[in-house]
C-alpha positions as CSV (number, residue, x, y, z in Angstrom):
1,X,-3.4,-5.3,13.7
2,X,-0.2,-3.5,12.8
3,X,0.9,-6.4,10.6
4,X,-2.5,-6.4,8.8
5,X,-2.1,-2.7,8.0
6,X,1.4,-3.2,6.8
7,X,0.4,-6.1,4.6
8,X,-2.3,-3.9,2.9
9,X,0.0,-1.0,2.0
10,X,0.6,-0.5,-1.7
11,X,4.4,-0.9,-1.4
12,X,3.9,-4.3,0.2
13,X,1.2,-5.4,-2.2
14,X,3.4,-4.4,-5.1
15,X,5.8,-7.2,-4.1
16,X,3.3,-9.6,-5.7
17,X,4.1,-7.9,-9.0
18,X,7.1,-9.7,-10.6
19,X,8.3,-6.7,-12.5
20,X,8.3,-4.5,-9.4
21,X,10.0,-7.2,-7.4
22,X,12.7,-7.5,-10.1
23,X,13.4,-3.7,-9.9
24,X,13.4,-3.7,-6.1
25,X,15.7,-6.8,-5.7
26,X,18.1,-5.4,-8.3
27,X,19.7,-8.8,-8.9
28,X,19.5,-10.0,-5.3
29,X,17.7,-13.3,-4.5
30,X,15.7,-11.9,-1.6
31,X,14.7,-8.8,0.2
32,X,16.9,-9.7,3.1
33,X,19.9,-9.8,0.7
34,X,18.9,-6.5,-0.8
35,X,18.4,-4.8,2.6
36,X,21.8,-6.1,3.7
37,X,23.3,-3.8,1.0
38,X,21.9,-0.7,2.6
39,X,24.6,1.5,4.3
40,X,23.0,2.7,7.5
41,X,25.3,5.7,7.7
42,X,24.0,7.0,4.4
43,X,20.4,6.5,5.5
44,X,21.1,8.3,8.8
45,X,22.8,11.2,7.1
46,X,19.9,11.5,4.6
47,X,17.3,11.4,7.4
48,X,19.2,14.1,9.3
49,X,19.5,16.2,6.2
50,X,15.7,15.8,5.6
51,X,14.9,16.8,9.2
52,X,17.1,19.9,8.8
53,X,15.4,20.9,5.6
54,X,11.9,20.1,6.5
55,X,10.9,23.8,6.8
56,X,12.2,24.6,3.4
57,X,9.8,24.7,0.5
58,X,11.3,23.4,-2.7
59,X,11.4,26.0,-5.6
60,X,9.1,24.0,-7.7
61,X,6.4,24.1,-5.0
62,X,7.0,27.8,-4.4
63,X,6.3,28.4,-8.1
64,X,3.0,26.5,-7.9
65,X,2.0,28.4,-4.7
66,X,2.7,31.7,-6.4
67,X,0.3,30.9,-9.2
68,X,-2.9,32.8,-8.4
69,X,-5.3,29.9,-8.9
70,X,-3.6,27.9,-6.1
71,X,-3.1,30.7,-3.6
72,X,-6.3,30.1,-1.7
73,X,-5.1,26.7,-0.7
74,X,-2.2,28.1,1.3
């Protein structure tokens, strides 16, 4: 079932779009080749940084929240 759910996600379905695939592959011949270019240290650092900053609200979002017509949502 997990595979069926994954196959139906928009990102996976977009792989059927030639233009999207061209952008994602960025000159590589396959997804495997493209993924091999990912530096896992950078990914781990970015994930760690995102976890540390998960409580922060970006200034753009704070501005939207401060607008009176949106306050009742928060």
